[in-house]
Chimera marker file (.cmm) of the C-alpha trace (Angstrom):
<marker_set name="trace">
<marker id="1" x="8.741" y="41.601" z="-56.521" r="1" g="1" b="0" radius="0.5"/>
<marker id="2" x="9.597" y="38.522" z="-55.208" r="1" g="1" b="0" radius="0.5"/>
<marker id="3" x="6.391" y="36.386" z="-54.631" r="1" g="1" b="0" radius="0.5"/>
<marker id="4" x="5.451" y="36.668" z="-49.874" r="1" g="1" b="0" radius="0.5"/>
<marker id="5" x="7.033" y="33.246" z="-48.937" r="1" g="1" b="0" radius="0.5"/>
<marker id="6" x="4.659" y="31.278" z="-46.055" r="1" g="1" b="0" radius="0.5"/>
<marker id="7" x="5.559" y="32.881" z="-43.349" r="1" g="1" b="0" radius="0.5"/>
<marker id="8" x="5.582" y="36.355" z="-43.979" r="1" g="1" b="0" radius="0.5"/>
<marker id="9" x="2.622" y="38.442" z="-43.037" r="1" g="1" b="0" radius="0.5"/>
<marker id="10" x="0.193" y="39.127" z="-46.116" r="1" g="1" b="0" radius="0.5"/>
<marker id="11" x="0.065" y="42.324" z="-47.370" r="1" g="1" b="0" radius="0.5"/>
<marker id="12" x="-2.673" y="44.722" z="-47.210" r="1" g="1" b="0" radius="0.5"/>
<marker id="13" x="-4.903" y="45.623" z="-49.403" r="1" g="1" b="0" radius="0.5"/>
<marker id="14" x="-8.132" y="47.526" z="-50.034" r="1" g="1" b="0" radius="0.5"/>
<marker id="15" x="-10.320" y="46.785" z="-53.458" r="1" g="1" b="0" radius="0.5"/>
<marker id="16" x="-13.524" y="46.649" z="-54.812" r="1" g="1" b="0" radius="0.5"/>
<marker id="17" x="-15.387" y="43.837" z="-55.566" r="1" g="1" b="0" radius="0.5"/>
<marker id="18" x="-17.719" y="43.346" z="-59.099" r="1" g="1" b="0" radius="0.5"/>
<marker id="19" x="-20.663" y="44.843" z="-57.157" r="1" g="1" b="0" radius="0.5"/>
<marker id="20" x="-18.168" y="48.165" z="-56.052" r="1" g="1" b="0" radius="0.5"/>
<marker id="21" x="-18.380" y="46.555" z="-52.344" r="1" g="1" b="0" radius="0.5"/>
<marker id="22" x="-14.964" y="48.041" z="-50.716" r="1" g="1" b="0" radius="0.5"/>
<marker id="23" x="-12.941" y="44.584" z="-49.179" r="1" g="1" b="0" radius="0.5"/>
<marker id="24" x="-9.525" y="45.191" z="-46.402" r="1" g="1" b="0" radius="0.5"/>
<marker id="25" x="-7.332" y="41.999" z="-46.309" r="1" g="1" b="0" radius="0.5"/>
<marker id="26" x="-7.915" y="43.525" z="-42.189" r="1" g="1" b="0" radius="0.5"/>
<marker id="27" x="-11.841" y="42.737" z="-42.293" r="1" g="1" b="0" radius="0.5"/>
<marker id="28" x="-10.840" y="39.750" z="-42.540" r="1" g="1" b="0" radius="0.5"/>
<marker id="29" x="-9.135" y="39.717" z="-39.543" r="1" g="1" b="0" radius="0.5"/>
<marker id="30" x="-9.450" y="36.225" z="-37.089" r="1" g="1" b="0" radius="0.5"/>
<marker id="31" x="-10.401" y="34.332" z="-40.569" r="1" g="1" b="0" radius="0.5"/>
<marker id="32" x="-8.115" y="32.209" z="-42.873" r="1" g="1" b="0" radius="0.5"/>
<marker id="33" x="-8.351" y="33.955" z="-46.410" r="1" g="1" b="0" radius="0.5"/>
<marker id="34" x="-7.979" y="31.812" z="-49.760" r="1" g="1" b="0" radius="0.5"/>
<marker id="35" x="-6.417" y="34.689" z="-51.958" r="1" g="1" b="0" radius="0.5"/>
<marker id="36" x="-6.485" y="33.271" z="-55.692" r="1" g="1" b="0" radius="0.5"/>
<marker id="37" x="-4.940" y="35.775" z="-58.002" r="1" g="1" b="0" radius="0.5"/>
<marker id="38" x="-5.951" y="34.507" z="-61.895" r="1" g="1" b="0" radius="0.5"/>
<marker id="39" x="-4.924" y="36.071" z="-65.364" r="1" g="1" b="0" radius="0.5"/>
<marker id="40" x="-8.145" y="37.277" z="-67.246" r="1" g="1" b="0" radius="0.5"/>
<marker id="41" x="-12.044" y="37.056" z="-66.557" r="1" g="1" b="0" radius="0.5"/>
<marker id="42" x="-14.493" y="34.637" z="-68.830" r="1" g="1" b="0" radius="0.5"/>
<marker id="43" x="-10.735" y="32.527" z="-69.848" r="1" g="1" b="0" radius="0.5"/>
<marker id="44" x="-11.496" y="29.351" z="-69.696" r="1" g="1" b="0" radius="0.5"/>
<marker id="45" x="-9.100" y="28.362" z="-67.495" r="1" g="1" b="0" radius="0.5"/>
<marker id="46" x="-9.833" y="31.427" z="-64.666" r="1" g="1" b="0" radius="0.5"/>
<marker id="47" x="-13.215" y="30.120" z="-65.349" r="1" g="1" b="0" radius="0.5"/>
<marker id="48" x="-12.844" y="26.899" z="-64.606" r="1" g="1" b="0" radius="0.5"/>
<marker id="49" x="-10.734" y="27.637" z="-61.178" r="1" g="1" b="0" radius="0.5"/>
<marker id="50" x="-13.389" y="30.153" z="-60.427" r="1" g="1" b="0" radius="0.5"/>
<marker id="51" x="-16.392" y="28.109" z="-60.706" r="1" g="1" b="0" radius="0.5"/>
<marker id="52" x="-14.374" y="24.863" z="-58.698" r="1" g="1" b="0" radius="0.5"/>
<marker id="53" x="-14.035" y="27.499" z="-55.461" r="1" g="1" b="0" radius="0.5"/>
<marker id="54" x="-17.731" y="28.341" z="-55.939" r="1" g="1" b="0" radius="0.5"/>
<marker id="55" x="-19.192" y="24.978" z="-55.657" r="1" g="1" b="0" radius="0.5"/>
<marker id="56" x="-17.165" y="24.129" z="-52.715" r="1" g="1" b="0" radius="0.5"/>
<marker id="57" x="-18.394" y="27.896" z="-51.295" r="1" g="1" b="0" radius="0.5"/>
<marker id="58" x="-19.688" y="25.566" z="-48.388" r="1" g="1" b="0" radius="0.5"/>
<marker id="59" x="-16.667" y="23.495" z="-47.485" r="1" g="1" b="0" radius="0.5"/>
<marker id="60" x="-14.478" y="26.600" z="-47.458" r="1" g="1" b="0" radius="0.5"/>
<marker id="61" x="-17.250" y="28.052" z="-45.186" r="1" g="1" b="0" radius="0.5"/>
<marker id="62" x="-17.281" y="25.166" z="-43.051" r="1" g="1" b="0" radius="0.5"/>
<marker id="63" x="-13.672" y="24.665" z="-42.373" r="1" g="1" b="0" radius="0.5"/>
<marker id="64" x="-12.681" y="27.553" z="-39.779" r="1" g="1" b="0" radius="0.5"/>
<marker id="65" x="-15.079" y="30.015" z="-41.374" r="1" g="1" b="0" radius="0.5"/>
<marker id="66" x="-12.809" y="30.890" z="-44.442" r="1" g="1" b="0" radius="0.5"/>
<marker id="67" x="-13.310" y="33.308" z="-46.926" r="1" g="1" b="0" radius="0.5"/>
<marker id="68" x="-12.431" y="33.494" z="-50.571" r="1" g="1" b="0" radius="0.5"/>
<marker id="69" x="-11.216" y="36.255" z="-52.694" r="1" g="1" b="0" radius="0.5"/>
<marker id="70" x="-10.165" y="35.853" z="-56.380" r="1" g="1" b="0" radius="0.5"/>
<marker id="71" x="-8.496" y="38.706" z="-57.483" r="1" g="1" b="0" radius="0.5"/>
<marker id="72" x="-7.429" y="40.108" z="-61.703" r="1" g="1" b="0" radius="0.5"/>
<marker id="73" x="-6.714" y="43.303" z="-63.258" r="1" g="1" b="0" radius="0.5"/>
<marker id="74" x="-9.708" y="44.106" z="-65.097" r="1" g="1" b="0" radius="0.5"/>
<marker id="75" x="-12.499" y="46.137" z="-63.665" r="1" g="1" b="0" radius="0.5"/>
<marker id="76" x="-15.262" y="46.055" z="-61.599" r="1" g="1" b="0" radius="0.5"/>
<marker id="77" x="-17.270" y="45.801" z="-64.717" r="1" g="1" b="0" radius="0.5"/>
<marker id="78" x="-15.862" y="43.334" z="-66.381" r="1" g="1" b="0" radius="0.5"/>
<marker id="79" x="-15.972" y="41.552" z="-62.803" r="1" g="1" b="0" radius="0.5"/>
<marker id="80" x="-19.764" y="41.799" z="-62.357" r="1" g="1" b="0" radius="0.5"/>
<marker id="81" x="-20.071" y="40.311" z="-66.066" r="1" g="1" b="0" radius="0.5"/>
<marker id="82" x="-17.563" y="36.975" z="-65.249" r="1" g="1" b="0" radius="0.5"/>
<marker id="83" x="-19.550" y="36.884" z="-61.800" r="1" g="1" b="0" radius="0.5"/>
<marker id="84" x="-22.853" y="37.532" z="-62.543" r="1" g="1" b="0" radius="0.5"/>
<marker id="85" x="-22.254" y="35.139" z="-66.214" r="1" g="1" b="0" radius="0.5"/>
<marker id="86" x="-20.954" y="31.903" z="-63.803" r="1" g="1" b="0" radius="0.5"/>
<marker id="87" x="-23.210" y="32.950" z="-61.016" r="1" g="1" b="0" radius="0.5"/>
<marker id="88" x="-20.116" y="33.288" z="-58.953" r="1" g="1" b="0" radius="0.5"/>
<marker id="89" x="-21.024" y="34.409" z="-55.201" r="1" g="1" b="0" radius="0.5"/>
<marker id="90" x="-17.859" y="35.533" z="-53.711" r="1" g="1" b="0" radius="0.5"/>
<marker id="91" x="-15.651" y="39.075" z="-54.118" r="1" g="1" b="0" radius="0.5"/>
<marker id="92" x="-13.867" y="38.853" z="-57.305" r="1" g="1" b="0" radius="0.5"/>
<marker id="93" x="-11.512" y="42.222" z="-56.561" r="1" g="1" b="0" radius="0.5"/>
<marker id="94" x="-10.401" y="44.286" z="-59.346" r="1" g="1" b="0" radius="0.5"/>
<marker id="95" x="-6.611" y="45.191" z="-59.110" r="1" g="1" b="0" radius="0.5"/>
<marker id="96" x="-6.890" y="46.981" z="-62.218" r="1" g="1" b="0" radius="0.5"/>
<marker id="97" x="-3.115" y="48.766" z="-61.546" r="1" g="1" b="0" radius="0.5"/>
<marker id="98" x="-2.121" y="45.772" z="-60.232" r="1" g="1" b="0" radius="0.5"/>
<marker id="99" x="-0.734" y="47.032" z="-57.111" r="1" g="1" b="0" radius="0.5"/>
<marker id="100" x="-1.718" y="44.201" z="-55.056" r="1" g="1" b="0" radius="0.5"/>
<marker id="101" x="-0.388" y="41.435" z="-57.495" r="1" g="1" b="0" radius="0.5"/>
<marker id="102" x="2.656" y="43.808" z="-57.323" r="1" g="1" b="0" radius="0.5"/>
<marker id="103" x="2.763" y="44.001" z="-53.453" r="1" g="1" b="0" radius="0.5"/>
<marker id="104" x="2.204" y="39.759" z="-53.798" r="1" g="1" b="0" radius="0.5"/>
<marker id="105" x="4.564" y="39.280" z="-56.425" r="1" g="1" b="0" radius="0.5"/>
<marker id="106" x="2.228" y="37.606" z="-59.167" r="1" g="1" b="0" radius="0.5"/>
<marker id="107" x="2.958" y="40.123" z="-61.461" r="1" g="1" b="0" radius="0.5"/>
<marker id="108" x="5.574" y="39.027" z="-63.470" r="1" g="1" b="0" radius="0.5"/>
<marker id="109" x="7.100" y="39.179" z="-66.775" r="1" g="1" b="0" radius="0.5"/>
<marker id="110" x="5.219" y="35.915" z="-69.035" r="1" g="1" b="0" radius="0.5"/>
<marker id="111" x="5.413" y="34.648" z="-72.750" r="1" g="1" b="0" radius="0.5"/>
<marker id="112" x="3.263" y="33.821" z="-75.375" r="1" g="1" b="0" radius="0.5"/>
<marker id="113" x="4.425" y="33.044" z="-78.848" r="1" g="1" b="0" radius="0.5"/>
<marker id="114" x="7.784" y="34.290" z="-78.264" r="1" g="1" b="0" radius="0.5"/>
<marker id="115" x="6.268" y="37.756" z="-77.494" r="1" g="1" b="0" radius="0.5"/>
<marker id="116" x="6.884" y="38.690" z="-73.656" r="1" g="1" b="0" radius="0.5"/>
<marker id="117" x="4.568" y="40.672" z="-71.544" r="1" g="1" b="0" radius="0.5"/>
<marker id="118" x="3.898" y="41.590" z="-67.690" r="1" g="1" b="0" radius="0.5"/>
<marker id="119" x="1.163" y="39.573" z="-66.537" r="1" g="1" b="0" radius="0.5"/>
<marker id="120" x="-0.361" y="37.837" z="-63.543" r="1" g="1" b="0" radius="0.5"/>
<marker id="121" x="1.080" y="34.103" z="-62.731" r="1" g="1" b="0" radius="0.5"/>
<marker id="122" x="-1.950" y="31.700" z="-61.557" r="1" g="1" b="0" radius="0.5"/>
<marker id="123" x="-1.150" y="31.717" z="-57.645" r="1" g="1" b="0" radius="0.5"/>
<marker id="124" x="-2.906" y="30.801" z="-54.566" r="1" g="1" b="0" radius="0.5"/>
<marker id="125" x="-2.101" y="31.790" z="-51.137" r="1" g="1" b="0" radius="0.5"/>
<marker id="126" x="-3.841" y="30.743" z="-48.000" r="1" g="1" b="0" radius="0.5"/>
<marker id="127" x="-3.805" y="33.371" z="-45.271" r="1" g="1" b="0" radius="0.5"/>
<marker id="128" x="-4.424" y="31.796" z="-41.557" r="1" g="1" b="0" radius="0.5"/>
<marker id="129" x="-6.335" y="33.779" z="-39.059" r="1" g="1" b="0" radius="0.5"/>
<marker id="130" x="-3.175" y="35.857" z="-37.730" r="1" g="1" b="0" radius="0.5"/>
<marker id="131" x="-2.588" y="37.356" z="-41.387" r="1" g="1" b="0" radius="0.5"/>
<marker id="132" x="0.457" y="35.333" z="-42.319" r="1" g="1" b="0" radius="0.5"/>
<marker id="133" x="0.933" y="33.327" z="-45.319" r="1" g="1" b="0" radius="0.5"/>
<marker id="134" x="0.448" y="29.709" z="-44.420" r="1" g="1" b="0" radius="0.5"/>
<marker id="135" x="0.593" y="28.165" z="-47.802" r="1" g="1" b="0" radius="0.5"/>
<marker id="136" x="1.123" y="28.968" z="-51.251" r="1" g="1" b="0" radius="0.5"/>
<marker id="137" x="0.506" y="27.278" z="-54.833" r="1" g="1" b="0" radius="0.5"/>
<marker id="138" x="2.567" y="28.925" z="-57.681" r="1" g="1" b="0" radius="0.5"/>
<marker id="139" x="1.546" y="28.472" z="-61.773" r="1" g="1" b="0" radius="0.5"/>
<marker id="140" x="-1.138" y="26.988" z="-60.633" r="1" g="1" b="0" radius="0.5"/>
<marker id="141" x="-2.809" y="24.087" z="-62.627" r="1" g="1" b="0" radius="0.5"/>
<marker id="142" x="-6.829" y="24.335" z="-62.593" r="1" g="1" b="0" radius="0.5"/>
<marker id="143" x="-7.714" y="20.973" z="-61.896" r="1" g="1" b="0" radius="0.5"/>
<marker id="144" x="-7.972" y="19.764" z="-58.659" r="1" g="1" b="0" radius="0.5"/>
<marker id="145" x="-7.403" y="23.085" z="-57.187" r="1" g="1" b="0" radius="0.5"/>
<marker id="146" x="-9.736" y="23.910" z="-55.205" r="1" g="1" b="0" radius="0.5"/>
<marker id="147" x="-10.069" y="20.186" z="-53.219" r="1" g="1" b="0" radius="0.5"/>
<marker id="148" x="-5.709" y="20.706" z="-52.375" r="1" g="1" b="0" radius="0.5"/>
<marker id="149" x="-6.472" y="24.289" z="-50.656" r="1" g="1" b="0" radius="0.5"/>
<marker id="150" x="-9.206" y="23.080" z="-48.809" r="1" g="1" b="0" radius="0.5"/>
<marker id="151" x="-7.644" y="19.767" z="-47.932" r="1" g="1" b="0" radius="0.5"/>
<marker id="152" x="-4.370" y="22.548" z="-46.511" r="1" g="1" b="0" radius="0.5"/>
<marker id="153" x="-7.193" y="24.658" z="-44.697" r="1" g="1" b="0" radius="0.5"/>
<marker id="154" x="-8.157" y="21.897" z="-42.692" r="1" g="1" b="0" radius="0.5"/>
<marker id="155" x="-4.631" y="21.734" z="-41.437" r="1" g="1" b="0" radius="0.5"/>
<marker id="156" x="-4.587" y="25.285" z="-40.447" r="1" g="1" b="0" radius="0.5"/>
<marker id="157" x="-6.825" y="23.824" z="-37.574" r="1" g="1" b="0" radius="0.5"/>
<link id1="1" id2="2" r="1" g="1" b="0" radius="0.2"/>
<link id1="2" id2="3" r="1" g="1" b="0" radius="0.2"/>
<link id1="3" id2="4" r="1" g="1" b="0" radius="0.2"/>
<link id1="4" id2="5" r="1" g="1" b="0" radius="0.2"/>
<link id1="5" id2="6" r="1" g="1" b="0" radius="0.2"/>
<link id1="6" id2="7" r="1" g="1" b="0" radius="0.2"/>
<link id1="7" id2="8" r="1" g="1" b="0" radius="0.2"/>
<link id1="8" id2="9" r="1" g="1" b="0" radius="0.2"/>
<link id1="9" id2="10" r="1" g="1" b="0" radius="0.2"/>
<link id1="10" id2="11" r="1" g="1" b="0" radius="0.2"/>
<link id1="11" id2="12" r="1" g="1" b="0" radius="0.2"/>
<link id1="12" id2="13" r="1" g="1" b="0" radius="0.2"/>
<link id1="13" id2="14" r="1" g="1" b="0" radius="0.2"/>
<link id1="14" id2="15" r="1" g="1" b="0" radius="0.2"/>
<link id1="15" id2="16" r="1" g="1" b="0" radius="0.2"/>
<link id1="16" id2="17" r="1" g="1" b="0" radius="0.2"/>
<link id1="17" id2="18" r="1" g="1" b="0" radius="0.2"/>
<link id1="18" id2="19" r="1" g="1" b="0" radius="0.2"/>
<link id1="19" id2="20" r="1" g="1" b="0" radius="0.2"/>
<link id1="20" id2="21" r="1" g="1" b="0" radius="0.2"/>
<link id1="21" id2="22" r="1" g="1" b="0" radius="0.2"/>
<link id1="22" id2="23" r="1" g="1" b="0" radius="0.2"/>
<link id1="23" id2="24" r="1" g="1" b="0" radius="0.2"/>
<link id1="24" id2="25" r="1" g="1" b="0" radius="0.2"/>
<link id1="25" id2="26" r="1" g="1" b="0" radius="0.2"/>
<link id1="26" id2="27" r="1" g="1" b="0" radius="0.2"/>
<link id1="27" id2="28" r="1" g="1" b="0" radius="0.2"/>
<link id1="28" id2="29" r="1" g="1" b="0" radius="0.2"/>
<link id1="29" id2="30" r="1" g="1" b="0" radius="0.2"/>
<link id1="30" id2="31" r="1" g="1" b="0" radius="0.2"/>
<link id1="31" id2="32" r="1" g="1" b="0" radius="0.2"/>
<link id1="32" id2="33" r="1" g="1" b="0" radius="0.2"/>
<link id1="33" id2="34" r="1" g="1" b="0" radius="0.2"/>
<link id1="34" id2="35" r="1" g="1" b="0" radius="0.2"/>
<link id1="35" id2="36" r="1" g="1" b="0" radius="0.2"/>
<link id1="36" id2="37" r="1" g="1" b="0" radius="0.2"/>
<link id1="37" id2="38" r="1" g="1" b="0" radius="0.2"/>
<link id1="38" id2="39" r="1" g="1" b="0" radius="0.2"/>
<link id1="39" id2="40" r="1" g="1" b="0" radius="0.2"/>
<link id1="40" id2="41" r="1" g="1" b="0" radius="0.2"/>
<link id1="41" id2="42" r="1" g="1" b="0" radius="0.2"/>
<link id1="42" id2="43" r="1" g="1" b="0" radius="0.2"/>
<link id1="43" id2="44" r="1" g="1" b="0" radius="0.2"/>
<link id1="44" id2="45" r="1" g="1" b="0" radius="0.2"/>
<link id1="45" id2="46" r="1" g="1" b="0" radius="0.2"/>
<link id1="46" id2="47" r="1" g="1" b="0" radius="0.2"/>
<link id1="47" id2="48" r="1" g="1" b="0" radius="0.2"/>
<link id1="48" id2="49" r="1" g="1" b="0" radius="0.2"/>
<link id1="49" id2="50" r="1" g="1" b="0" radius="0.2"/>
<link id1="50" id2="51" r="1" g="1" b="0" radius="0.2"/>
<link id1="51" id2="52" r="1" g="1" b="0" radius="0.2"/>
<link id1="52" id2="53" r="1" g="1" b="0" radius="0.2"/>
<link id1="53" id2="54" r="1" g="1" b="0" radius="0.2"/>
<link id1="54" id2="55" r="1" g="1" b="0" radius="0.2"/>
<link id1="55" id2="56" r="1" g="1" b="0" radius="0.2"/>
<link id1="56" id2="57" r="1" g="1" b="0" radius="0.2"/>
<link id1="57" id2="58" r="1" g="1" b="0" radius="0.2"/>
<link id1="58" id2="59" r="1" g="1" b="0" radius="0.2"/>
<link id1="59" id2="60" r="1" g="1" b="0" radius="0.2"/>
<link id1="60" id2="61" r="1" g="1" b="0" radius="0.2"/>
<link id1="61" id2="62" r="1" g="1" b="0" radius="0.2"/>
<link id1="62" id2="63" r="1" g="1" b="0" radius="0.2"/>
<link id1="63" id2="64" r="1" g="1" b="0" radius="0.2"/>
<link id1="64" id2="65" r="1" g="1" b="0" radius="0.2"/>
<link id1="65" id2="66" r="1" g="1" b="0" radius="0.2"/>
<link id1="66" id2="67" r="1" g="1" b="0" radius="0.2"/>
<link id1="67" id2="68" r="1" g="1" b="0" radius="0.2"/>
<link id1="68" id2="69" r="1" g="1" b="0" radius="0.2"/>
<link id1="69" id2="70" r="1" g="1" b="0" radius="0.2"/>
<link id1="70" id2="71" r="1" g="1" b="0" radius="0.2"/>
<link id1="71" id2="72" r="1" g="1" b="0" radius="0.2"/>
<link id1="72" id2="73" r="1" g="1" b="0" radius="0.2"/>
<link id1="73" id2="74" r="1" g="1" b="0" radius="0.2"/>
<link id1="74" id2="75" r="1" g="1" b="0" radius="0.2"/>
<link id1="75" id2="76" r="1" g="1" b="0" radius="0.2"/>
<link id1="76" id2="77" r="1" g="1" b="0" radius="0.2"/>
<link id1="77" id2="78" r="1" g="1" b="0" radius="0.2"/>
<link id1="78" id2="79" r="1" g="1" b="0" radius="0.2"/>
<link id1="79" id2="80" r="1" g="1" b="0" radius="0.2"/>
<link id1="80" id2="81" r="1" g="1" b="0" radius="0.2"/>
<link id1="81" id2="82" r="1" g="1" b="0" radius="0.2"/>
<link id1="82" id2="83" r="1" g="1" b="0" radius="0.2"/>
<link id1="83" id2="84" r="1" g="1" b="0" radius="0.2"/>
<link id1="84" id2="85" r="1" g="1" b="0" radius="0.2"/>
<link id1="85" id2="86" r="1" g="1" b="0" radius="0.2"/>
<link id1="86" id2="87" r="1" g="1" b="0" radius="0.2"/>
<link id1="87" id2="88" r="1" g="1" b="0" radius="0.2"/>
<link id1="88" id2="89" r="1" g="1" b="0" radius="0.2"/>
<link id1="89" id2="90" r="1" g="1" b="0" radius="0.2"/>
<link id1="90" id2="91" r="1" g="1" b="0" radius="0.2"/>
<link id1="91" id2="92" r="1" g="1" b="0" radius="0.2"/>
<link id1="92" id2="93" r="1" g="1" b="0" radius="0.2"/>
<link id1="93" id2="94" r="1" g="1" b="0" radius="0.2"/>
<link id1="94" id2="95" r="1" g="1" b="0" radius="0.2"/>
<link id1="95" id2="96" r="1" g="1" b="0" radius="0.2"/>
<link id1="96" id2="97" r="1" g="1" b="0" radius="0.2"/>
<link id1="97" id2="98" r="1" g="1" b="0" radius="0.2"/>
<link id1="98" id2="99" r="1" g="1" b="0" radius="0.2"/>
<link id1="99" id2="100" r="1" g="1" b="0" radius="0.2"/>
<link id1="100" id2="101" r="1" g="1" b="0" radius="0.2"/>
<link id1="101" id2="102" r="1" g="1" b="0" radius="0.2"/>
<link id1="102" id2="103" r="1" g="1" b="0" radius="0.2"/>
<link id1="103" id2="104" r="1" g="1" b="0" radius="0.2"/>
<link id1="104" id2="105" r="1" g="1" b="0" radius="0.2"/>
<link id1="105" id2="106" r="1" g="1" b="0" radius="0.2"/>
<link id1="106" id2="107" r="1" g="1" b="0" radius="0.2"/>
<link id1="107" id2="108" r="1" g="1" b="0" radius="0.2"/>
<link id1="108" id2="109" r="1" g="1" b="0" radius="0.2"/>
<link id1="109" id2="110" r="1" g="1" b="0" radius="0.2"/>
<link id1="110" id2="111" r="1" g="1" b="0" radius="0.2"/>
<link id1="111" id2="112" r="1" g="1" b="0" radius="0.2"/>
<link id1="112" id2="113" r="1" g="1" b="0" radius="0.2"/>
<link id1="113" id2="114" r="1" g="1" b="0" radius="0.2"/>
<link id1="114" id2="115" r="1" g="1" b="0" radius="0.2"/>
<link id1="115" id2="116" r="1" g="1" b="0" radius="0.2"/>
<link id1="116" id2="117" r="1" g="1" b="0" radius="0.2"/>
<link id1="117" id2="118" r="1" g="1" b="0" radius="0.2"/>
<link id1="118" id2="119" r="1" g="1" b="0" radius="0.2"/>
<link id1="119" id2="120" r="1" g="1" b="0" radius="0.2"/>
<link id1="120" id2="121" r="1" g="1" b="0" radius="0.2"/>
<link id1="121" id2="122" r="1" g="1" b="0" radius="0.2"/>
<link id1="122" id2="123" r="1" g="1" b="0" radius="0.2"/>
<link id1="123" id2="124" r="1" g="1" b="0" radius="0.2"/>
<link id1="124" id2="125" r="1" g="1" b="0" radius="0.2"/>
<link id1="125" id2="126" r="1" g="1" b="0" radius="0.2"/>
<link id1="126" id2="127" r="1" g="1" b="0" radius="0.2"/>
<link id1="127" id2="128" r="1" g="1" b="0" radius="0.2"/>
<link id1="128" id2="129" r="1" g="1" b="0" radius="0.2"/>
<link id1="129" id2="130" r="1" g="1" b="0" radius="0.2"/>
<link id1="130" id2="131" r="1" g="1" b="0" radius="0.2"/>
<link id1="131" id2="132" r="1" g="1" b="0" radius="0.2"/>
<link id1="132" id2="133" r="1" g="1" b="0" radius="0.2"/>
<link id1="133" id2="134" r="1" g="1" b="0" radius="0.2"/>
<link id1="134" id2="135" r="1" g="1" b="0" radius="0.2"/>
<link id1="135" id2="136" r="1" g="1" b="0" radius="0.2"/>
<link id1="136" id2="137" r="1" g="1" b="0" radius="0.2"/>
<link id1="137" id2="138" r="1" g="1" b="0" radius="0.2"/>
<link id1="138" id2="139" r="1" g="1" b="0" radius="0.2"/>
<link id1="139" id2="140" r="1" g="1" b="0" radius="0.2"/>
<link id1="140" id2="141" r="1" g="1" b="0" radius="0.2"/>
<link id1="141" id2="142" r="1" g="1" b="0" radius="0.2"/>
<link id1="142" id2="143" r="1" g="1" b="0" radius="0.2"/>
<link id1="143" id2="144" r="1" g="1" b="0" radius="0.2"/>
<link id1="144" id2="145" r="1" g="1" b="0" radius="0.2"/>
<link id1="145" id2="146" r="1" g="1" b="0" radius="0.2"/>
<link id1="146" id2="147" r="1" g="1" b="0" radius="0.2"/>
<link id1="147" id2="148" r="1" g="1" b="0" radius="0.2"/>
<link id1="148" id2="149" r="1" g="1" b="0" radius="0.2"/>
<link id1="149" id2="150" r="1" g="1" b="0" radius="0.2"/>
<link id1="150" id2="151" r="1" g="1" b="0" radius="0.2"/>
<link id1="151" id2="152" r="1" g="1" b="0" radius="0.2"/>
<link id1="152" id2="153" r="1" g="1" b="0" radius="0.2"/>
<link id1="153" id2="154" r="1" g="1" b="0" radius="0.2"/>
<link id1="154" id2="155" r="1" g="1" b="0" radius="0.2"/>
<link id1="155" id2="156" r="1" g="1" b="0" radius="0.2"/>
<link id1="156" id2="157" r="1" g="1" b="0" radius="0.2"/>
</marker_set>
């Protein structure tokens, strides 16, 4: 599937987080949502990205009561280890069968060392209070990304 374009309605989902709590996109209606897809728990880039969002959670909460949700394909148990190891308190959603990643278009063919495989391409969606994609960041560079998303969130208000 193609990446969801800004201006389009964000696809609905229902997934469990690291604590086994179910999250639906619809439960955040009326609030902006930062939904970032990352390839794998406990890898250097994904750890840095997640810790950067964690460090800025109070700023995201102040900026329109935004919710931050991380998502990757590993299961809830992996998410729990990742969250506990790095003190991550926001929901890390387990999309084990990559159904949601498919809907958002981030489940793509990748290549490493000449080998092709399917995986999540690091992508962030800023979803506005009406449930539409306000902004999308493709092939995210981790350094400074959380600050970029925070700046974009502030322009929604």
